N, C-alpha and C positions, 0 to 999 in steps of 0.2 A: 484516545486516539493517538496513534504513534505514527510519525511521518518519516519516510525513508527516501531521500533523494540526493544524490551527489551535488545538486545545485542549491546552494544556500538561498538564491532569489526565488526559486520554485517553492522552496519550503516556506519561505515568508509569503509568497502568494497563496500557498495552501493554508497557512495559519489565518490569513485574513478572510478567505473564502469560507472556511470551515467554522471559524470563529462568529460567523453571522448567526449561526444556530446555537440557541441556548442549551440544547442537548449535548453539545460537543465540548469536551475538555481535552485539550492537547496534553498528554502526559510524558511525551518525549519525541526526540528527533535524532536522526542519524544521517550521515553522508556515505557510510561504508558498511559493507556486509556484516563485518565484525561487531561494529558498534551497534548496528541494527539488531542482530541477534542477542547481544548481551541486553540491550535496552528492552527489547520485547519480552525476554524471558524474565527480567527484573519487573516490569511494570504490568504485564499481562493485559494489555489493552483490549477493548472490545472490538475495534477496528485498527488495521494497519493500512496506510496508502503507501504503495512501494513502487518505486521505480525499477525497470528492468536493468538499465546500465548503471552501475555503481563504480565508486573508486576500486579499481584492482578486482572487480568481481561482478556479480549479477544478483538481482532479485531472486533469481531462481535458486542461488546458493542459501539465501535467507529463507525461502520458502522450505526448502529441504531440511534446514536445521531446526526449524521451530514448529511447523505444521502439527506434528504428531504430539507435541508437548502442549500446544495452546489451542485446543480443540474448540473453545469457545470464541476465538479471535476470527473475525471475518477480515480476508486478505483481499484488497483492492489493488491490482497492479495498474498503474497509470504510467504510460510509456509512450516514447515516439517510435519505439521499435516494434510496430505493429505488423507482425508477419504471422500467417498461419502456424508457422514451426515454433515461433516463440509464444504464441498463444496457447498452443497445444501443450507446450513444456510446462508453462506455468500453471495451466489449469490442471494438468495431471500431477503437479506438485502440490496442489491444494489451494490455488487462488480461486476465489469465490466470483470475482469480476476481473475483467480485462479491459481497460479502457484506453482509447487513443487520447494522448496527452494534448494533441493539436485540436481536436474537436469534441471531446467529451469531458473536459474538466469540470463543466457546470453539473454534470450527473452526480458528483459525489454527494452533495447535500441530500438529494432524493434518495439515493442508496441508504446513507446513514439513517434518514428518516424512516425507512421502511417501505418506501413508495414503490420499490422496484424488487421483483424476485431476482435470484442469482441467475447469471448466464454464464454458464460454464462451457 
């Protein structure tokens, strides 16, 4: 699992939430698109939790940079920028899930455990 969010407190919350599952190992984290791309390509995680709004960039830039290279990685966009246009752009770029950070935080463990099918 690789975590990408420009907020360190959100990354900490994600680590606490996802760390409750014995099948989850956090292999890296980043707050910027550049660091995320480098980290994802280096670690090749099974899952990436990706915020849309990042330092000087967006999660869309991350998706466009790595999706074709990391075909086995499941990308879960978790964001407060929940609009039809942002969702369409992210899913078109390769996001498997698009979740509202304010109300769907708790769906992450279920998705990772395979309890849900992708909603593109």
